[in-house]
N, C-alpha and C positions, 0 to 999 in steps of 0.2 A: 329339795331346791338347788342345790349343786348340781346333781345330776341333770336336771331340767336345763340349768343356766350352761353347763359343759356341753350340752346338744344342742341349744341354742349357739353357744360359741362355735362350735364345731361346723355348724351350718352355715354359719356366716362368714367363717373363714373359706371354707369350700366356695360360697358363691364369690366373695372377693377375689380369691385365687383364680376360680373360673374366668371371672371379668376379666382380671388383669391380663392373664392370659391370652384372652380373645383379642383385647385391646393392643397388648403390646405384638401379638402376631400380625394384626392388622395394621398396624402403624408401620412395622418392620416392612411388610409387604408393600403398601404403597410408598415407603420411602425408597426401597429399592426399586420398584417400578418408575418413580418419580425420576430418580438419578439416572437410569438406563435410558427414560425419554429425553431429559436433558442432554445425556451424552450424546444420542440419537441426532438432536436437534442441531446440537453444537458443532460436532465433527460433520454433519452432512453441509451444513452452511461452510464450513471452511473448505471442504472439498469442493463444494460449487464456485466460492469465491476465486479459490486457487485455479480451477479450470477458466473462469472468466477472465482471470490476471494473463494467463498463458494466453488465451485467445485473443486479447487485446494486444499483448507482446507480439503475437504473430500476425495480426492483422496490421500493425504499424509497420513491420517488416515488409510483408507482402505489397502495402501503399506504396513504400520506398522504391520497391523493386519495379511496380507497376508505373509509378511516375517515371523512374528513368528510363523505362522501355519507350516513353514517349518524348524525348529529348531528341530532336531532329539531327543534331550534329553526331548521335553515336551511330546513326543508319545513313550518314553522308558520305558517299565515297571519296569526296574532295576534301573532307576532314581528315587532318593528320594522326596518326597514332598516338602521338603525344598528346594533341588535344582531346583525344577520348580517355587517353588514361587518365589525365587531370580531372576530366568529369568524374571517372569512375572514383580516383583517389579521394576526391572533394567528399563525395557520397559515403566514402568508408570513413572517413575522419569525421564527418558531421555524425553519424549515427553509430559508431563505435563497432563498426564491423570488423573482421579479421581481413578479408580481402574482398575483391570482386572481379568480376570478368565479363567480358563481351564475346559470345560465341557466333559466328557466322552459319548462315542458312545451311553450310555444309557440315556442321559441326566442330568446326575448327575453331580456335581461341585466335582473336586477332592479336592478342597480347604474346602468348607463349607458343602457340604453334600447335598445340597438343589437339588431338582428336577426343572430343567429348560427347561424340552422336551417340554412343551407347549407354548414356547416363539417363536413367528414369527422368530427373528434373528437367534435363534438356529437352526429350522427348514431350513430355507433359507441355512444357512451354511453347513449344513448337507448333502444339496443337490448339494454342490459344487460352492455355489456361494458367494463372496464377499459382506457383505450386512451392510446397515446403515440403523438404524429405526429410523422411525419418534420420535420426542419427547413424552416419556411416563413416566407414574409415575411408578418408580421402586417396584415392589412386596416386595422388600428385603429390600432395605431404606425408602422406601416412598417418596423420591425426584424425582423430574423431569430428566430425562437421556435421552440421545441418545446413543444408543450400536452400536459399530462397531464390527461387527463379520466376522470370515473367517474359513475355514476348517484347520483342524489339521490333517496333512497327515502322512500315516506310514512311519517310518525310515526319516522322514523331507524330503521326495521327491513329488516334486510337481506333482499332477496327479497321484499319489498312491491311495492307498486305505483310504478311509477317516475314521478316528478312533475317532474323536470328533471334538470340536469347542473351538478357542480360540476367546474372546472378550474384547474389552476395552471400559471405559466410558470416553469421553472428560469432559473438564469442563462443568457443567451444563448449563452455560450461553454463551458459546461459540458463537452461532449462534445468539443470542441477543447482544452479544459483536460487532458483525460484522454489524448489522443493526442498533444499535445505534450509531456506529462510521460515519454513513453515513449522513452528513448535507449539503444540498445545498442551504440552506437558513435558515431565522429566523424561520419559521414556517414550516420547512419541518419533514419528518420522514420517515422510511422503515420500512416493515415488510414483512413476508414470510407466504405463505399457502400451505397445501398439496393438493394431487388429489382430496381430498374429500370437500375441501374449508375451512376446519380447519385451524385457525392460529397456526403456529409452530414456530414463531419468531417475538418478538416484541422488542420495547422500555421497555417494562413493562412485568413480568412473568405472570400478572394476566389474560393476555387475551389467553394464551398458552393451547391449547387443549379445552379450553372452548367458543371459539368465531367464529362463522360462519356467514358472512354476508349474504351469500344467504339465509340461513335460516331465519336470523334474517329479510331479508326484505320481506319475505312473512306476516309478521305482521307489518311492519314497512315502510310504502310508501316512507320515505325520505332515504332508503338504496338503492332503486333499481338502480340508475345509477352506484352506486359502486357494487352491486351485478352484473351488468351485465359486467365490467371490470373483476370481480373475474371470471366469466364464461370464458372469455376469457383467463386469468389466467390457470385455470383449463384444458384447451385444449392446453396448451403447446406453445402458441402463444407470441410474442412480438409484443408491442404496445403502443400506448400514447392515452389518453383521458381525459375527465373532469368529474368531479361529484360536487355536491352540499351537503354541511353537516351544521350541525347547526352553525357551525365556519363560513361559508362562502364558497364560490367555492374553488374548489383544481383542480390542475393539477394531472395525474398520468401517470408514464411509468412504465412498467412491461417486465420481461423476465424470460425464464425458467431456472432453474437450472440442466444443463446437468448431466448425471451419477445419477441421483436422481429418485425415484418413483412418479414422476408428481409434484415435489415441484417447486414453482415459487418466486419470488422476485418483490415487487411494492417499488416505490420511489414516494412519495408523497410531495407536497408543494402549499402554497395559492397562487391563481392566483395574488392575490394583491401584492405579492413581486415581481413579474415580470413585471407587467402591470401598476402599478403606475406611473412609469417615462413614458410609452407610453401615458398614459391619459394627464399626464402633458405637454408633448409634443403637443398632440392635442388641447390642451387648448392654448400653445404658439402659434401653427399655426392660431387659430382663431384670438389672441390677435394682432398678426403680421399681419394678414388680414386686421384687422380693423384699426390699426394705418396706414397701407401703403395707405389703402384708404384715410383716412382723409390728409394724408401727400400728396396724390395727388392732392386733391381738393385745399390745399392751394398753391401748386407748379404754379410757372412762368415760369421759364426759368432753364434749367439744371445748377446745380452746379459744374463747372469744378474742384472744390476742393474735391470733393465726392471721394474715395479710390476705385480703382481697386481691385475686388477679388485676393486673393493671389494664385499663382499657388502651384503646388504640391511640397512640400519641399522634397520630396524624401524618407524620412524615420521618424520613431516616436518612442518616448522612450516608452514601455510596461507599462500600467497603474499597479496599485497594483493588481487590480482583475485579469487581466489577467497572471500575474506573480504567483497568487495564483492558477490558473487553473493548470499552468504547473507543480509546486511545490507539489501540495495537490491532484492533478487528475491526470495527464499525467503520471508524475513521483511520485515515492515514493508511498504513500497511506496512507490511515487512519490507526494511530497506534491502535493495539489492545488492551486488557484489561491490558496487562504488560507494555504499552509503546512501544513496539517494533514494528516497520515499516514492514509489511510484503514483501517477494521477489516479485519484479516488473522487468520484463524481459527490460521494457523500460529504466531502470537504467543503465543495461549493454550497451545498445547502447549509452548512455549519460555518461559513467564512465569517470572520470579523468585519470584512470590508461592506458587506451590505447586508441589511435586515428585513425583517418582514413580519407583520403582525399576525398574520395568518397564512396557512400555506397557499391560498389563492392569490395573494399578492406577491408571491416571489417574482422578482425580476427574472423573466427567461432568458433575456439576452445574457444577462451576467451569470446565469447557471449555466447555460449550455456554450459560453464563451470559447472554453477548451476543448469542446466536443467536435463531433463532425467529421465528416470524410473529406479528404482532399482529392479523392478520386473522382474529378470532373472530367467531362468529355470536352473536346474543342468545341462542340456546337454548343454545351451549356455555357463555356466561359463566352462565346460571342453572345449568345442571345441575353444572358443575365448581367454579364458586366462590361460587354461590348469589346472583349478583347480580341483582336484578329488573330492573336497567336500566344502561347505562352511566355513568349520573351516579352510581352506587353505587360506582364501581371507584374505590380509594384509591390506585392504582398501575395501570401497564400490564399487561396480563395478555400472556402469550406459548404458542406452541404448537408443539411439535416432534414430529414421526413419527421411528419405529424406522428407517424407511429414511432419512430425512433425516440421523440420527446414522450409520447405517451408511456412508452414502456419506463422510462426513467421516473415520471412522475406519479406512476401507478404504483411502483416498487416504494416508493419512498414518501408518498403523501397520500396515496390512495384515491388522486385526483387523474383527470385526464386533460388534455390540452384544452378541451371545450369547456370544462368545468373551473378553469382558472380565469382570473380577471384580464389574462393577456397581458399583464405589465411587461413592457419591455419588446413586446414580440413586434412592434412596428421598425424596430432598429433593425431588422433581418430585411432581405430582399424577397419577397415571396412570388415565386414563379409557379402560377398554375398549371402552365404547361406541362412543367416536369413534376408536378405536386411535390414541392420542397421548399426550403428555407434556404437563402443562401448569405454569405456575410465572408468577411475579408479582413485579415489582421495578421500582423508580423509581432505582436507582443502578447503579454499573457494577464490574465486576472488572477492565476491561481494564487493560493496564498500560502499552499505548501503546506508544511505539517501541522496540524491543531493539536494543542496541549491543554487538555480539559484537568484542571488540578483540583476541582471542587466539585461536588455533586449530591442532589438531594433526590430521594423518590418518595412519592405519596402515590399510593395504588399502583395503577400502570402508569404513571406519569413520572417522568425522568426530566430534572433540570441538570444542565450541564453548563459550568461557568468557566470561564478563560478569560484571562486579560492581566495587566498589572497596572500597580499605580492607580490612578483614578479611571481608568479606561476599562471597564468589562463589558462583556456581552454573556448574555444567557440563550443557550439553545434548548429548547423544550421538545421532548420526544414523547410518545406514546406507545407503549407495547400492544400489539395485535394479537389475537388468539394463535395465530400459528408460529408467534415467537418474532415475528419481523418488527421493525419498528419505524414509524411515520412521523416526520418532522411537523410540528405544531404552530412553532415560531422561532425566531432568530432575532432577539432585540438587545438594544443597550440597556445594561442596568448598573444599579449601585454595587459597590464592591460586597460580596456576602460575607458575613461576619462567622465564619466556620472554619474550624481548625483544618488544616492540610493533614494528609494521610502520611506525609513523610517529613523528615526522615523518620524511621522506625525507631523506637527505642529511646531511651535516655542519651543526651549528647555525653561525648566522651569528657570534654572538658569546656567550663565558660569562661569566656576572655571578656574582661570588662572594656567598656569603651571610655570611661570616665579619665579625662584628662588628655584625650589625643587629640593632637592637632589636625584641622582639616587639610584633606589631600588635595595638592595643587597638580592638576592634571597636566604634564609637560606638552609643549608645543613640539610637533614634530618636526624633523629637520626634512626639507623639500631640497631634492637634486634636480635643477632643471636641465633637462636634456631635450636638443633640437636634433631633428633628422636621426632618431634613434630608432626609427619605427617604420616599417614598411606594411604598410595599410592592405593586408591581404588577410584571407579567412583564417588560415592557419595560424596568424599571429593574434588575431583578437580572442582571447580567451574569455573574456567577462566584462561587459559594459553597463555599467548602473547611472541613473541618474538620481542622486541624491540631493534632496534642497538644492537643486540647481547646479551642482557641481558633477560632473562627468567623471566617476570612480572606475578604473580599469584595471584589469589584469592582461598583460600583453608579453609577448615574445620579441625582446629586442632584436638588432641586427647581429649580435654575436650569440644569439639562441638561449640569453638569460631571460628567465621570467620576473616580471616586476610588478607592483601594484602602485599605481599612481593616479594624480589627478589630472587629467588632459585638459589642455586649452589650445584647441586648434593643433596646430602641429608639435606644440609643446607638450611633454611628459614632464610632470612636477612628482618626481619617483620617491615614495617614502618607505617603502619596502622591497629587497632585491634577494635575488637568489631563492625564490620560492619553487613550489614543486609543480608538478603538471596538473594537480588537481586543485589547486588553489581556487577560490572562490569568494565571491563578494554578497553579501546580503544585507538588510535592514533590519533595524530594530527600534522599536518605540517606549518611551518613557522609562528609561533605565537612568536613576540617579536624577530623574526629571529631566533627561535628555533624550531626542531623536538622533540618530546617527546610521552607522554602518558597521558591519562586520568584515574582517578578513580571516578566512579559515585556511589554514596550510599546515604542512608538517614541518617539523623542527624539533629542536633538543629541550624536551621537558623536564631534565634534571641530570644529575652527573651520570652520563653513559648511557642515560635512557633517551628515546626518541617517540613522538607521538604526535597527535594533533593539536595544534595551538589556535584560538580563536582570539583575536585582538577587537577591541570595542573603540571604534572612533566616532567623535563630533565634531562639527565644525564651529569655530568661533565666528564672532560677528563678520570680521574681515576675511572669511572663508579660509581659515587656516585650519587643518586637522589636528585634533590632539587625540592622544589615547587614555580612555578613562577606566579601562578592565582588562585582564586578560587572563583566560582560562586555559588549563590545559587538558592533555589527554582526551580531546575531544568532548569535553563537557558541553552541553547546550546551553543557551544564554542565560546567565543570572538573573533570577526573578526575585522581585520582592512579594513575599507571600506570608501571610499570616500563620504563622506554623502552628502556634499555641491556641489562635481564635481568641485573641483580646482585644482584637481591633487594630492592633499596631504591627505594621510589616516588619519582616525579619528579610535578609538578603540572603537567598540561597542560591548554589549551583548545582 
């Protein structure tokens, strides 16, 4: 009997071990393939989004150059050089360029008298093209520059005779700033190459125009895998691959930049950053298999006390990584060198300022309010708006085609314009002759950065919550088979009773609020100034209407920057000596108040400097009072349910 039992036991052990090895191997293989597929999708999407952002930045710069080329005064021989210089300088200041120039038909600058006729960007513009040069070393300044050039038309009429060229030079590092902001892991970076394979953007200026991986691979065999990826990039392909470097194996995803002469961007990250958890899981599978086999050999009879597997709980709270994906990649975007978050159309779908129960009911006018092209011909301006010239325009005019609307709607909702209920479409001016929708405005409805502090997932449906106090909205998204996300609704909701995911860990200390006296916000001292402000563009830094009060940041006649409440020609100054980057914004429901913020640089501690954000509200008689201050650039203090007990805590 012992021999038979032994044989049965050995057979059972062998069967169990074979099954466990097979299951473990299959599980590990599936886990590995799933991880690689996820990394492929994530990095490829990042590369495409980065390429789109660069395309949008370049398009904006090209539009500025093109519009400037249609300013009549610049081609008018009777206009003075000072008048033309003032026009160029205004555009430079308005759009953050380094400098601008006007070149005559003979290739000579009207400002510095130098000959630019041999420059490729000048030749291209003289042929009627709006052209963006690759990074090159300026023969005039010796600095690395990108030139954005456009034709200068006679009489400012688009399509008329070309009588010269206007060009602008964006900030030297604007491409580098974009690629430097792309961070998908601890050991990741992004860079760009041109159609020749030369590096044109990187996290350092040292490689710009000096590095060519394909050329270096001819003498360095370790670069052949990366050189093969660069060859695909030069052919304008999207793709994902891997290569080995001296630092270890890397993944790389790449995408072409539309509207350029063969530019492509690559995003790379070390494989270990993504596979270490997979390898750990494979090790766990092995250990579990061994432990299970050992346990089986010791087993006698089933233990009725063993717990049964739990069923699907129905929904789960989003993890910090999942919230970070939505807050930093799907919505918003990486801040630029000045700390500003670039425009993202996804933020319009998720804006707390306008809601919809289903995607067919999205207000199209609100959605596309900040989109569209300003490149309208004089004929369009006349036919659509009735303007005889561009000088008659009271505000910028924009143009959108149905195809452009379809692309956005299909990407984010799966719908086309015809399949929506066309809510708000009647607010556009429809021109059948030009097959486009037109509108004009000089303000914005862009809500800026969205911050989703809570989220849940049930199957393929994700609900994201944003808000504070008693005003919350819920944005519902549905994941698609290709990994993209479609908006399903954006509605007001009750405050969710869900613990937030931050701060992580236990608090350093707990301070009791018992016995504290209520804080009395001090009234701000106002210094009334008259004739302190010359009302020109360079001096108007910020101007917001907050609860019927004009809150401004301006440069006074002494060149000092101040924040004030403006009443006609009178400035009621409450902050002075601010920096060039000082800005104003508004907040809602902080300590039960609505109000505005002033963000500026200043002393944040003994011998330390950083960003300060002051929070103001207005009293009943219109006097501002300060209710909070954060230092070192903290975002707005928020009332959050940190522990999920239904009561808010204050966090910054």
